[in-house]
PAZA-151637 format. One record per atom (N, C-alpha, C): residue number from 1; atom name; y, x, z. Coordinates in Angstrom, 1 decimal. Each point is the difference from the previous one (the first is absolute). Example, Ala and Ser with C-alpha at 12.3 -4.5 7.8 and 13.67 -1.06 7.14 Angstrom:
BEGIN
{k=1, a=N, y=-5.7, x=13.2, z=7.8}
{k=1, a=CA, y=1.2, x=-0.9, z=0.0}
{k=1, a=C, y=1.2, x=0.9, z=0.0}
{k=2, a=N, y=1.1, x=-0.4, z=-0.7}
{k=2, a=CA, y=1.1, x=0.9, z=0.0}
{k=2, a=C, y=1.1, x=-0.8, z=0.8}
//
This chain:
BEGIN
{k=1, a=N, y=2.0, x=3.2, z=18.0}
{k=1, a=CA, y=1.0, x=-0.4, z=-1.0}
{k=1, a=C, y=1.0, x=-0.9, z=0.8}
{k=2, a=N, y=1.2, x=0.2, z=-0.3}
{k=2, a=CA, y=1.1, x=-0.8, z=0.7}
{k=2, a=C, y=0.6, x=-0.8, z=-1.1}
{k=3, a=N, y=0.0, x=-1.3, z=0.1}
{k=3, a=CA, y=0.7, x=-0.9, z=-0.9}
{k=3, a=C, y=1.1, x=-0.7, z=0.7}
{k=4, a=N, y=1.1, x=-0.3, z=-0.7}
{k=4, a=CA, y=1.1, x=-0.7, z=0.6}
{k=4, a=C, y=0.3, x=-1.3, z=-0.9}
{k=5, a=N, y=0.6, x=-1.0, z=0.6}
{k=5, a=CA, y=0.4, x=-1.1, z=-0.8}
{k=5, a=C, y=0.9, x=0.4, z=-1.2}
{k=6, a=N, y=-0.4, x=-0.5, z=-1.2}
{k=6, a=CA, y=0.7, x=0.3, z=-1.2}
{k=6, a=C, y=-0.7, x=1.0, z=-0.9}
{k=7, a=N, y=-1.0, x=0.7, z=0.6}
{k=7, a=CA, y=-0.7, x=1.0, z=-0.8}
{k=7, a=C, y=-0.8, x=-0.7, z=-1.1}
{k=8, a=N, y=-0.1, x=0.7, z=-1.1}
{k=8, a=CA, y=-0.8, x=-0.5, z=-1.2}
{k=8, a=C, y=-1.4, x=0.4, z=0.3}
{k=9, a=N, y=-0.9, x=-1.0, z=-0.2}
{k=9, a=CA, y=-1.4, x=0.3, z=0.3}
{k=9, a=C, y=-1.0, x=-0.4, z=-1.1}
{k=10, a=N, y=-1.1, x=0.6, z=0.0}
{k=10, a=CA, y=-1.2, x=-0.3, z=-0.9}
{k=10, a=C, y=-1.1, x=-0.5, z=0.9}
{k=11, a=N, y=-0.5, x=-1.2, z=-0.3}
{k=11, a=CA, y=-0.9, x=-0.7, z=0.8}
{k=11, a=C, y=-1.3, x=-0.2, z=-0.8}
{k=12, a=N, y=-1.1, x=0.6, z=0.5}
{k=12, a=CA, y=-1.3, x=-0.1, z=-0.6}
{k=12, a=C, y=-0.8, x=-1.1, z=0.7}
{k=13, a=N, y=-0.5, x=-0.9, z=-0.7}
{k=13, a=CA, y=-0.8, x=-1.1, z=0.6}
{k=13, a=C, y=-1.1, x=-0.5, z=-1.0}
{k=14, a=N, y=-0.7, x=-1.0, z=0.4}
{k=14, a=CA, y=-0.9, x=-0.6, z=-0.9}
{k=14, a=C, y=0.5, x=-1.4, z=-0.4}
{k=15, a=N, y=0.0, x=-0.3, z=-1.3}
{k=15, a=CA, y=0.5, x=-1.2, z=-0.5}
{k=15, a=C, y=-1.0, x=-1.2, z=0.3}
{k=16, a=N, y=0.4, x=-1.2, z=-0.4}
{k=16, a=CA, y=-0.8, x=-1.2, z=0.3}
{k=16, a=C, y=-1.3, x=0.1, z=-0.8}
{k=17, a=N, y=0.0, x=0.8, z=-1.1}
{k=17, a=CA, y=-1.2, x=0.1, z=-0.9}
{k=17, a=C, y=-0.9, x=1.1, z=0.5}
{k=18, a=N, y=0.3, x=0.7, z=1.1}
{k=18, a=CA, y=-0.8, x=1.1, z=0.5}
{k=18, a=C, y=0.3, x=1.3, z=-0.6}
{k=19, a=N, y=0.9, x=0.1, z=-0.9}
{k=19, a=CA, y=0.4, x=1.3, z=-0.7}
{k=19, a=C, y=1.1, x=0.7, z=0.8}
{k=20, a=N, y=0.1, x=1.3, z=-0.1}
{k=20, a=CA, y=1.1, x=0.7, z=0.7}
{k=20, a=C, y=1.3, x=-0.4, z=-0.7}
{k=21, a=N, y=1.0, x=-0.1, z=0.9}
{k=21, a=CA, y=1.3, x=-0.4, z=-0.5}
{k=21, a=C, y=1.1, x=0.9, z=0.7}
{k=22, a=N, y=1.0, x=0.4, z=-0.8}
{k=22, a=CA, y=1.1, x=0.8, z=0.6}
{k=22, a=C, y=1.3, x=-0.9, z=-0.2}
{k=23, a=N, y=0.7, x=-0.1, z=1.1}
{k=23, a=CA, y=1.2, x=-0.8, z=0.0}
{k=23, a=C, y=1.1, x=1.0, z=0.6}
{k=24, a=N, y=1.3, x=-0.4, z=-0.4}
{k=24, a=CA, y=1.1, x=0.8, z=0.5}
{k=24, a=C, y=1.0, x=-0.9, z=0.7}
{k=25, a=N, y=0.7, x=0.5, z=0.9}
{k=25, a=CA, y=1.0, x=-0.7, z=0.8}
{k=25, a=C, y=0.8, x=0.9, z=0.9}
{k=26, a=N, y=0.5, x=-0.7, z=1.0}
{k=26, a=CA, y=0.9, x=0.7, z=1.0}
{k=26, a=C, y=-0.5, x=-0.3, z=1.4}
{k=27, a=N, y=0.2, x=1.0, z=0.9}
{k=27, a=CA, y=-0.4, x=-0.3, z=1.4}
{k=27, a=C, y=1.1, x=-0.9, z=0.6}
{k=28, a=N, y=-0.5, x=-1.1, z=0.6}
{k=28, a=CA, y=0.9, x=-0.9, z=0.7}
{k=28, a=C, y=0.1, x=0.3, z=1.5}
{k=29, a=N, y=-1.0, x=0.6, z=0.5}
{k=29, a=CA, y=-0.1, x=0.3, z=1.4}
{k=29, a=C, y=-1.2, x=0.7, z=0.4}
{k=30, a=N, y=0.0, x=0.8, z=1.1}
{k=30, a=CA, y=-1.2, x=0.7, z=0.5}
{k=30, a=C, y=-0.2, x=-0.3, z=1.4}
{k=31, a=N, y=-1.2, x=-0.3, z=0.4}
{k=31, a=CA, y=-0.3, x=-0.3, z=1.4}
{k=31, a=C, y=-0.6, x=1.3, z=0.7}
{k=32, a=N, y=0.8, x=0.9, z=0.4}
{k=32, a=CA, y=-0.5, x=1.2, z=0.6}
{k=32, a=C, y=-0.4, x=1.1, z=-1.0}
{k=33, a=N, y=-0.5, x=1.1, z=0.6}
{k=33, a=CA, y=-0.4, x=1.1, z=-0.9}
{k=33, a=C, y=-1.3, x=-0.2, z=-0.7}
{k=34, a=N, y=-0.8, x=-0.9, z=0.5}
{k=34, a=CA, y=-1.3, x=-0.2, z=-0.6}
{k=34, a=C, y=-0.1, x=-1.3, z=-0.8}
{k=35, a=N, y=1.2, x=-0.6, z=-0.2}
{k=35, a=CA, y=0.1, x=-1.3, z=-0.8}
{k=35, a=C, y=-0.4, x=-1.2, z=0.8}
{k=36, a=N, y=-0.2, x=-1.1, z=-0.6}
{k=36, a=CA, y=0.0, x=-0.3, z=-1.4}
{k=36, a=C, y=1.4, x=0.1, z=-0.6}
{k=37, a=N, y=0.1, x=-0.2, z=-1.3}
{k=37, a=CA, y=1.2, x=0.0, z=-0.7}
{k=37, a=C, y=0.3, x=-1.3, z=-0.7}
{k=38, a=N, y=1.2, x=-0.5, z=0.0}
{k=38, a=CA, y=0.4, x=-1.2, z=-0.7}
{k=38, a=C, y=0.5, x=0.6, z=-1.4}
{k=39, a=N, y=-0.6, x=-0.5, z=-1.1}
{k=39, a=CA, y=0.5, x=0.5, z=-1.3}
{k=39, a=C, y=0.5, x=-1.2, z=-0.8}
{k=40, a=N, y=1.1, x=0.2, z=-0.7}
{k=40, a=CA, y=0.6, x=-1.0, z=-0.9}
{k=40, a=C, y=-0.4, x=0.4, z=-1.4}
{k=41, a=N, y=-1.1, x=-0.6, z=-0.5}
{k=41, a=CA, y=-0.5, x=0.4, z=-1.3}
{k=41, a=C, y=0.9, x=-0.5, z=-1.1}
{k=42, a=N, y=0.1, x=0.8, z=-1.1}
{k=42, a=CA, y=0.7, x=-0.4, z=-1.1}
{k=42, a=C, y=-0.4, x=-1.4, z=-0.6}
{k=43, a=N, y=0.9, x=-0.8, z=-0.3}
{k=43, a=CA, y=-0.3, x=-1.3, z=-0.6}
{k=43, a=C, y=-0.4, x=-1.1, z=1.0}
{k=44, a=N, y=0.0, x=0.3, z=1.3}
{k=44, a=CA, y=-0.4, x=-1.0, z=1.0}
{k=44, a=C, y=1.2, x=-0.2, z=1.0}
{k=45, a=N, y=0.1, x=-1.2, z=0.5}
{k=45, a=CA, y=1.1, x=-0.3, z=0.9}
{k=45, a=C, y=-0.3, x=0.4, z=1.4}
{k=46, a=N, y=-1.2, x=-0.2, z=0.5}
{k=46, a=CA, y=-0.3, x=0.3, z=1.4}
{k=46, a=C, y=-0.6, x=1.4, z=0.1}
{k=47, a=N, y=-0.2, x=0.3, z=1.3}
{k=47, a=CA, y=-0.6, x=1.3, z=0.3}
{k=47, a=C, y=-1.4, x=-0.1, z=0.4}
{k=48, a=N, y=-0.8, x=1.1, z=-0.2}
{k=48, a=CA, y=-1.4, x=0.1, z=0.4}
{k=48, a=C, y=-0.1, x=1.0, z=1.0}
{k=49, a=N, y=-0.9, x=-0.2, z=1.0}
{k=49, a=CA, y=-0.3, x=0.9, z=1.1}
{k=49, a=C, y=-1.2, x=0.8, z=-0.5}
{k=50, a=N, y=0.1, x=1.3, z=-0.1}
{k=50, a=CA, y=-1.1, x=0.8, z=-0.5}
{k=50, a=C, y=-0.3, x=1.2, z=0.9}
{k=51, a=N, y=-1.1, x=0.5, z=-0.1}
{k=51, a=CA, y=-0.4, x=1.2, z=0.8}
{k=51, a=C, y=0.7, x=1.2, z=-0.5}
{k=52, a=N, y=0.5, x=0.8, z=0.8}
{k=52, a=CA, y=0.8, x=1.2, z=-0.3}
{k=52, a=C, y=-0.8, x=0.9, z=-1.0}
{k=53, a=N, y=-1.3, x=0.1, z=0.2}
{k=53, a=CA, y=-0.9, x=0.9, z=-0.9}
{k=53, a=C, y=0.0, x=-0.5, z=-1.4}
{k=54, a=N, y=0.4, x=-1.3, z=-0.3}
{k=54, a=CA, y=-0.1, x=-0.5, z=-1.3}
{k=54, a=C, y=1.3, x=0.2, z=-0.8}
{k=55, a=N, y=1.0, x=0.6, z=0.6}
{k=55, a=CA, y=1.3, x=0.3, z=-0.7}
{k=55, a=C, y=0.3, x=1.4, z=0.0}
{k=56, a=N, y=0.8, x=0.4, z=-1.0}
{k=56, a=CA, y=0.5, x=1.4, z=-0.1}
{k=56, a=C, y=1.3, x=0.0, z=-0.6}
{k=57, a=N, y=0.9, x=0.9, z=0.3}
{k=57, a=CA, y=1.3, x=0.0, z=-0.6}
{k=57, a=C, y=-0.1, x=0.3, z=-1.5}
{k=58, a=N, y=0.9, x=-0.6, z=-0.8}
{k=58, a=CA, y=0.0, x=0.3, z=-1.4}
{k=58, a=C, y=0.7, x=1.3, z=-0.2}
{k=59, a=N, y=-0.8, x=0.9, z=-0.6}
{k=59, a=CA, y=0.5, x=1.3, z=-0.5}
{k=59, a=C, y=-0.6, x=0.3, z=-1.3}
{k=60, a=N, y=0.6, x=1.0, z=-0.7}
{k=60, a=CA, y=-0.6, x=0.4, z=-1.3}
{k=60, a=C, y=-1.5, x=0.3, z=0.1}
{k=61, a=N, y=-0.4, x=0.6, z=1.1}
{k=61, a=CA, y=-1.4, x=0.4, z=0.1}
{k=61, a=C, y=-0.9, x=-1.1, z=0.5}
{k=62, a=N, y=0.5, x=-1.1, z=0.5}
{k=62, a=CA, y=-0.9, x=-1.1, z=0.5}
{k=62, a=C, y=-0.2, x=-1.1, z=-1.0}
{k=63, a=N, y=0.8, x=-0.1, z=-1.0}
{k=63, a=CA, y=-0.2, x=-1.0, z=-1.1}
{k=63, a=C, y=-1.1, x=0.6, z=-0.9}
{k=64, a=N, y=-1.1, x=-0.8, z=-0.1}
{k=64, a=CA, y=-1.1, x=0.5, z=-0.8}
{k=64, a=C, y=-0.7, x=-1.2, z=-0.6}
{k=65, a=N, y=-0.8, x=0.3, z=-1.1}
{k=65, a=CA, y=-0.8, x=-1.0, z=-0.6}
{k=65, a=C, y=-1.5, x=0.5, z=0.1}
{k=66, a=N, y=-0.9, x=-0.9, z=0.4}
{k=66, a=CA, y=-1.4, x=0.3, z=0.0}
{k=66, a=C, y=-0.6, x=-1.0, z=-1.0}
{k=67, a=N, y=-0.6, x=0.6, z=-1.1}
{k=67, a=CA, y=-0.5, x=-0.8, z=-1.1}
{k=67, a=C, y=-1.4, x=0.3, z=-0.3}
{k=68, a=N, y=-0.8, x=-1.0, z=-0.3}
{k=68, a=CA, y=-1.4, x=0.2, z=-0.4}
{k=68, a=C, y=-0.1, x=0.6, z=-1.4}
{k=69, a=N, y=-0.9, x=0.9, z=-0.2}
{k=69, a=CA, y=-0.3, x=0.5, z=-1.3}
{k=69, a=C, y=0.4, x=1.5, z=-0.2}
{k=70, a=N, y=-1.0, x=0.8, z=0.0}
{k=70, a=CA, y=0.2, x=1.5, z=-0.3}
{k=70, a=C, y=0.5, x=0.2, z=-1.4}
{k=71, a=N, y=-0.2, x=-1.0, z=-0.9}
{k=71, a=CA, y=0.5, x=0.2, z=-1.4}
{k=71, a=C, y=1.5, x=0.0, z=0.0}
{k=72, a=N, y=0.7, x=-0.4, z=1.1}
{k=72, a=CA, y=1.4, x=0.1, z=0.0}
{k=72, a=C, y=0.5, x=1.4, z=0.0}
{k=73, a=N, y=-0.8, x=0.9, z=0.4}
{k=73, a=CA, y=0.4, x=1.4, z=-0.1}
{k=73, a=C, y=-0.7, x=0.8, z=-1.1}
{k=74, a=N, y=-1.1, x=-0.6, z=-0.4}
{k=74, a=CA, y=-0.8, x=0.7, z=-1.1}
{k=74, a=C, y=0.7, x=-0.2, z=-1.4}
{k=75, a=N, y=0.6, x=-1.1, z=-0.2}
{k=75, a=CA, y=0.6, x=-0.3, z=-1.3}
{k=75, a=C, y=1.5, x=0.3, z=0.0}
{k=76, a=N, y=0.5, x=0.8, z=-0.9}
{k=76, a=CA, y=1.4, x=0.4, z=0.0}
{k=76, a=C, y=1.0, x=-1.2, z=-0.1}
{k=77, a=N, y=-0.4, x=-1.0, z=-0.8}
{k=77, a=CA, y=0.9, x=-1.2, z=-0.2}
{k=77, a=C, y=0.2, x=-0.7, z=1.3}
{k=78, a=N, y=-1.1, x=-0.2, z=0.8}
{k=78, a=CA, y=0.0, x=-0.7, z=1.3}
{k=78, a=C, y=0.7, x=0.9, z=1.0}
{k=79, a=N, y=-0.2, x=1.3, z=0.0}
{k=79, a=CA, y=0.8, x=0.9, z=0.9}
{k=79, a=C, y=1.5, x=-0.2, z=-0.1}
{k=80, a=N, y=0.4, x=0.0, z=-1.3}
{k=80, a=CA, y=1.5, x=-0.2, z=-0.2}
{k=80, a=C, y=0.5, x=-1.3, z=0.5}
{k=81, a=N, y=-0.8, x=-1.0, z=0.0}
{k=81, a=CA, y=0.4, x=-1.3, z=0.5}
{k=81, a=C, y=0.1, x=-0.1, z=1.5}
{k=82, a=N, y=-0.7, x=0.9, z=0.7}
{k=82, a=CA, y=0.1, x=0.1, z=1.5}
{k=82, a=C, y=1.4, x=0.3, z=0.5}
{k=83, a=N, y=0.8, x=0.7, z=-0.8}
{k=83, a=CA, y=1.3, x=0.4, z=0.4}
{k=83, a=C, y=0.9, x=-1.3, z=0.1}
{k=84, a=N, y=-0.1, x=-0.8, z=-1.1}
{k=84, a=CA, y=0.7, x=-1.3, z=0.0}
{k=84, a=C, y=-0.4, x=-0.9, z=1.1}
{k=85, a=N, y=-1.3, x=-0.1, z=0.3}
{k=85, a=CA, y=-0.5, x=-0.9, z=1.1}
{k=85, a=C, y=0.5, x=0.5, z=1.3}
{k=86, a=N, y=0.0, x=1.3, z=0.3}
{k=86, a=CA, y=0.5, x=0.5, z=1.2}
{k=86, a=C, y=1.5, x=-0.3, z=0.1}
{k=87, a=N, y=0.8, x=0.2, z=-1.1}
{k=87, a=CA, y=1.4, x=-0.2, z=0.1}
{k=87, a=C, y=0.3, x=-1.5, z=0.3}
{k=88, a=N, y=-0.8, x=-0.9, z=-0.5}
{k=88, a=CA, y=0.1, x=-1.4, z=0.3}
{k=88, a=C, y=-0.2, x=-0.3, z=1.5}
{k=89, a=N, y=-1.0, x=0.7, z=0.6}
{k=89, a=CA, y=-0.3, x=-0.1, z=1.4}
{k=89, a=C, y=1.2, x=0.6, z=0.8}
{k=90, a=N, y=0.5, x=1.1, z=-0.4}
{k=90, a=CA, y=1.1, x=0.6, z=0.7}
{k=90, a=C, y=1.2, x=-0.9, z=-0.1}
{k=91, a=N, y=0.3, x=-0.7, z=-1.1}
{k=91, a=CA, y=1.1, x=-0.9, z=-0.1}
{k=91, a=C, y=-0.2, x=-1.2, z=1.0}
{k=92, a=N, y=-1.2, x=-0.5, z=0.0}
{k=92, a=CA, y=-0.3, x=-1.1, z=0.9}
{k=92, a=C, y=0.2, x=0.4, z=1.5}
{k=93, a=N, y=-0.4, x=1.3, z=0.3}
{k=93, a=CA, y=0.2, x=0.5, z=1.3}
{k=93, a=C, y=1.4, x=0.2, z=0.4}
{k=94, a=N, y=0.9, x=0.1, z=-1.0}
{k=94, a=CA, y=1.4, x=0.3, z=0.2}
{k=94, a=C, y=0.4, x=1.4, z=0.1}
{k=95, a=N, y=-0.8, x=0.9, z=-0.6}
{k=95, a=CA, y=0.3, x=1.4, z=0.0}
{k=95, a=C, y=1.1, x=0.4, z=-1.0}
{k=96, a=N, y=0.8, x=1.0, z=0.4}
{k=96, a=CA, y=1.0, x=0.5, z=-0.9}
{k=96, a=C, y=-0.6, x=1.3, z=-0.6}
{k=97, a=N, y=-0.4, x=-0.1, z=-1.3}
{k=97, a=CA, y=-0.5, x=1.2, z=-0.7}
{k=97, a=C, y=1.2, x=0.5, z=-0.9}
{k=98, a=N, y=0.4, x=1.2, z=0.3}
{k=98, a=CA, y=1.2, x=0.5, z=-0.7}
{k=98, a=C, y=-0.4, x=0.4, z=-1.4}
{k=99, a=N, y=-1.1, x=0.6, z=-0.3}
{k=99, a=CA, y=-0.5, x=0.3, z=-1.3}
{k=99, a=C, y=-1.5, x=0.1, z=-0.1}
{k=100, a=N, y=-0.5, x=-0.2, z=-1.1}
{k=100, a=CA, y=-1.5, x=0.1, z=-0.2}
{k=100, a=C, y=-0.2, x=0.6, z=-1.4}
{k=101, a=N, y=-0.8, x=1.1, z=-0.1}
{k=101, a=CA, y=-0.4, x=0.6, z=-1.2}
{k=101, a=C, y=-1.5, x=0.0, z=-0.2}
{k=102, a=N, y=-0.5, x=-0.9, z=-0.9}
{k=102, a=CA, y=-1.4, x=-0.1, z=-0.2}
{k=102, a=C, y=-0.5, x=1.3, z=-0.7}
{k=103, a=N, y=-1.2, x=0.3, z=0.3}
{k=103, a=CA, y=-0.7, x=1.3, z=-0.5}
{k=103, a=C, y=-0.9, x=-0.4, z=-1.1}
{k=104, a=N, y=0.4, x=-0.9, z=-0.9}
{k=104, a=CA, y=-0.9, x=-0.4, z=-1.2}
{k=104, a=C, y=-1.3, x=-0.5, z=0.5}
{k=105, a=N, y=-1.1, x=0.6, z=-0.5}
{k=105, a=CA, y=-1.3, x=-0.4, z=0.4}
{k=105, a=C, y=-0.4, x=0.5, z=1.4}
{k=106, a=N, y=0.9, x=0.7, z=0.7}
{k=106, a=CA, y=-0.3, x=0.5, z=1.3}
{k=106, a=C, y=-0.5, x=1.4, z=0.0}
{k=107, a=N, y=0.0, x=0.7, z=1.1}
{k=107, a=CA, y=-0.6, x=1.3, z=0.1}
{k=107, a=C, y=-1.1, x=0.0, z=1.1}
{k=108, a=N, y=-1.2, x=0.4, z=-0.4}
{k=108, a=CA, y=-1.1, x=0.0, z=0.9}
{k=108, a=C, y=0.1, x=1.2, z=0.8}
{k=109, a=N, y=0.1, x=-0.1, z=1.4}
{k=109, a=CA, y=0.1, x=1.1, z=0.8}
{k=109, a=C, y=-1.4, x=0.3, z=0.7}
{k=110, a=N, y=-0.9, x=-0.9, z=-0.1}
{k=110, a=CA, y=-1.4, x=0.2, z=0.4}
{k=110, a=C, y=-0.8, x=-1.2, z=-0.5}
{k=111, a=N, y=-1.3, x=0.1, z=-0.1}
{k=111, a=CA, y=-0.7, x=-1.1, z=-0.6}
{k=111, a=C, y=0.3, x=-1.4, z=0.6}
{k=112, a=N, y=0.4, x=-0.9, z=-0.9}
{k=112, a=CA, y=0.3, x=-1.4, z=0.4}
{k=112, a=C, y=1.4, x=-0.2, z=0.6}
{k=113, a=N, y=0.8, x=1.1, z=0.3}
{k=113, a=CA, y=1.3, x=-0.1, z=0.6}
{k=113, a=C, y=1.0, x=0.4, z=-1.0}
{k=114, a=N, y=1.0, x=-1.0, z=-0.2}
{k=114, a=CA, y=1.0, x=0.2, z=-1.1}
{k=114, a=C, y=1.4, x=-0.1, z=0.6}
{k=115, a=N, y=0.8, x=0.9, z=-0.4}
{k=115, a=CA, y=1.5, x=-0.1, z=0.2}
{k=115, a=C, y=0.5, x=-0.8, z=-1.1}
{k=116, a=N, y=0.7, x=-1.1, z=0.3}
{k=116, a=CA, y=0.4, x=-0.9, z=-1.1}
{k=116, a=C, y=1.5, x=0.1, z=-0.3}
{k=117, a=N, y=0.8, x=0.3, z=1.1}
{k=117, a=CA, y=1.5, x=0.1, z=-0.2}
{k=117, a=C, y=0.6, x=0.8, z=1.1}
{k=118, a=N, y=1.2, x=0.4, z=-0.3}
{k=118, a=CA, y=0.8, x=0.7, z=1.0}
{k=118, a=C, y=1.1, x=-1.0, z=0.4}
{k=119, a=N, y=0.3, x=-0.2, z=1.2}
{k=119, a=CA, y=1.1, x=-1.0, z=0.4}
{k=119, a=C, y=0.9, x=0.6, z=1.1}
{k=120, a=N, y=1.2, x=-0.5, z=0.0}
{k=120, a=CA, y=1.0, x=0.4, z=1.1}
{k=120, a=C, y=0.4, x=-1.3, z=0.7}
{k=121, a=N, y=0.1, x=0.1, z=1.3}
{k=121, a=CA, y=0.5, x=-1.1, z=0.8}
{k=121, a=C, y=0.6, x=0.6, z=1.3}
{k=122, a=N, y=1.2, x=-0.4, z=0.3}
{k=122, a=CA, y=0.6, x=0.5, z=1.3}
{k=122, a=C, y=0.2, x=1.5, z=0.0}
{k=123, a=N, y=0.2, x=0.6, z=-1.2}
{k=123, a=CA, y=0.2, x=1.4, z=0.0}
{k=123, a=C, y=-1.3, x=0.9, z=0.0}
{k=124, a=N, y=-1.1, x=-0.7, z=0.1}
{k=124, a=CA, y=-1.3, x=0.7, z=0.1}
{k=124, a=C, y=-0.8, x=-0.1, z=-1.3}
{k=125, a=N, y=-0.8, x=0.9, z=-0.3}
{k=125, a=CA, y=-0.8, x=0.0, z=-1.2}
{k=125, a=C, y=-1.5, x=-0.3, z=0.3}
{k=126, a=N, y=-0.6, x=-0.9, z=-0.7}
{k=126, a=CA, y=-1.4, x=-0.4, z=0.2}
{k=126, a=C, y=-0.8, x=0.0, z=-1.3}
{k=127, a=N, y=-1.3, x=0.0, z=0.2}
{k=127, a=CA, y=-0.9, x=-0.2, z=-1.2}
{k=127, a=C, y=-0.7, x=-1.3, z=0.2}
{k=128, a=N, y=-0.1, x=-0.8, z=-1.1}
{k=128, a=CA, y=-0.8, x=-1.2, z=0.0}
{k=128, a=C, y=-1.4, x=0.4, z=-0.5}
{k=129, a=N, y=-0.9, x=-0.2, z=0.9}
{k=129, a=CA, y=-1.4, x=0.4, z=-0.2}
{k=129, a=C, y=-1.0, x=-1.2, z=0.0}
{k=130, a=N, y=-1.0, x=0.1, z=-0.9}
{k=130, a=CA, y=-1.1, x=-0.9, z=0.0}
{k=130, a=C, y=-1.3, x=0.7, z=0.3}
{k=131, a=N, y=-0.7, x=-0.5, z=0.9}
{k=131, a=CA, y=-1.3, x=0.6, z=0.5}
{k=131, a=C, y=-0.9, x=-1.0, z=0.5}
{k=132, a=N, y=-1.3, x=0.2, z=-0.1}
{k=132, a=CA, y=-1.0, x=-0.9, z=0.6}
{k=132, a=C, y=0.1, x=0.1, z=1.6}
{k=133, a=N, y=-0.3, x=-1.1, z=0.6}
{k=133, a=CA, y=-0.1, x=0.1, z=1.5}
{k=133, a=C, y=-1.2, x=0.8, z=0.4}
{k=134, a=N, y=0.1, x=0.8, z=1.0}
{k=134, a=CA, y=-1.1, x=0.8, z=0.4}
{k=134, a=C, y=-1.3, x=-0.8, z=0.4}
{k=135, a=N, y=0.2, x=-1.1, z=0.6}
{k=135, a=CA, y=-1.1, x=-0.8, z=0.5}
{k=135, a=C, y=-0.5, x=-1.0, z=-1.0}
{k=136, a=N, y=0.8, x=-0.2, z=-1.1}
{k=136, a=CA, y=-0.4, x=-1.0, z=-1.1}
{k=136, a=C, y=0.5, x=0.5, z=-1.3}
{k=137, a=N, y=-0.7, x=0.8, z=-0.7}
{k=137, a=CA, y=0.5, x=0.6, z=-1.3}
{k=137, a=C, y=0.2, x=-1.0, z=-1.1}
{k=138, a=N, y=-0.4, x=-1.2, z=0.2}
{k=138, a=CA, y=0.3, x=-1.0, z=-1.1}
{k=138, a=C, y=1.4, x=-0.6, z=0.2}
{k=139, a=N, y=0.7, x=0.3, z=1.1}
{k=139, a=CA, y=1.4, x=-0.5, z=0.2}
{k=139, a=C, y=0.9, x=1.2, z=-0.2}
{k=140, a=N, y=1.1, x=-0.2, z=-0.8}
{k=140, a=CA, y=1.0, x=1.0, z=-0.3}
{k=140, a=C, y=1.2, x=-0.3, z=0.8}
{k=141, a=N, y=0.5, x=0.9, z=0.7}
{k=141, a=CA, y=1.3, x=-0.1, z=0.8}
{k=141, a=C, y=1.1, x=0.7, z=-0.8}
{k=142, a=N, y=1.1, x=-0.7, z=-0.1}
{k=142, a=CA, y=1.2, x=0.6, z=-0.7}
{k=142, a=C, y=1.1, x=0.0, z=1.1}
{k=143, a=N, y=0.5, x=1.2, z=0.3}
{k=143, a=CA, y=1.1, x=0.1, z=1.0}
{k=143, a=C, y=0.8, x=1.2, z=-0.3}
{k=144, a=N, y=1.2, x=0.0, z=0.6}
{k=144, a=CA, y=0.9, x=1.2, z=-0.1}
{k=144, a=C, y=-0.4, x=0.9, z=1.2}
{k=145, a=N, y=0.0, x=1.3, z=-0.3}
{k=145, a=CA, y=-0.3, x=1.0, z=1.0}
{k=145, a=C, y=1.1, x=1.0, z=0.0}
{k=146, a=N, y=0.2, x=0.6, z=1.2}
{k=146, a=CA, y=1.0, x=1.0, z=0.2}
{k=146, a=C, y=-0.7, x=1.2, z=0.7}
{k=147, a=N, y=0.3, x=1.2, z=-0.3}
{k=147, a=CA, y=1.0, x=0.4, z=-1.0}
{k=147, a=C, y=-0.7, x=0.1, z=-1.4}
{k=148, a=N, y=0.9, x=0.2, z=-1.0}
{k=148, a=CA, y=-0.5, x=0.1, z=-1.4}
{k=148, a=C, y=-0.8, x=1.2, z=-0.1}
//
């Protein structure tokens, strides 16, 4: 992965409380092809030096939510709410979503996997999908996937 100063990034780390934390910011500088990377995190004045493996460019398909509770996909009311939660994360990440069409209670395309919405960004069409993580079925991941 090649990052350049000014690129928008998603930074996964562990918070002071020991829980996973996702932050967004911009690349301030890169020290070679293997990093580290200086990131200017949103809401902070200074830069942080982080390992290149902990950051990824912000794209429609890299912005995701990982939430505890398989009931989030089992209950129709909670499934509908996942669309708004993901849109909030996309807004925080700085994504331009051209349009989003929610699919009501969602469409189950295989057990536990739900298509929640159709969205367009940058002239491309994506599906917003909720599914359990393969290695931890109690965690539901919500993310846009391409192609629709």
